[in-house]
C-alpha positions in Angstrom: 0.0 0.1 0.1 2.8 2.5 1.0 4.6 1.8 -2.4 1.3 2.6 -4.3 0.9 5.8 -2.4 4.5 6.8 -3.0 4.0 6.2 -6.8 0.9 8.4 -6.8 2.7 11.0 -4.9 5.5 11.1 -7.4 3.1 11.2 -10.3 1.3 14.2 -8.8 4.6 16.0 -8.3 5.6 15.3 -11.9 2.4 16.6 -13.3 2.7 19.7 -11.1 6.3 20.4 -12.2 5.3 19.8 -15.8 2.5 22.3 -15.6 4.8 24.9 -14.0 7.4 24.5 -16.7 4.8 24.7 -19.5 3.8 28.1 -18.1 7.3 29.5 -18.5 8.1 31.6 -21.5 10.4 30.1 -24.2 13.3 32.3 -23.4 13.5 31.2 -19.7 13.2 27.5 -20.7 16.1 28.1 -23.1 18.1 29.7 -20.2 17.7 26.6 -18.1 18.3 24.3 -21.0 15.0 22.7 -21.6 13.1 22.6 -24.9 9.3 22.8 -24.6 9.0 19.4 -26.2 11.3 17.9 -23.7 9.7 19.1 -20.5 7.9 15.8 -19.8 11.0 13.8 -20.3 13.1 16.2 -18.2 10.7 16.1 -15.3 10.3 12.3 -15.3 14.1 11.8 -15.6 14.7 14.2 -12.6 12.1 12.3 -10.4 13.4 8.9 -11.5 15.6 8.8 -8.3 12.5 9.0 -6.1 11.0 5.9 -7.6 11.0 2.5 -5.8 
């Protein structure tokens, strides 16, 4: 049960982070080195360490 809740929590954090990054203008994304098309991948890779 705990593992399931942890996965759900990680998924919610990932969606929240993706939404926040999608709201940023392109020039800021460029400054931090993320293309708009790669936001989802970047967030998932960053949160990969939190997975079980």
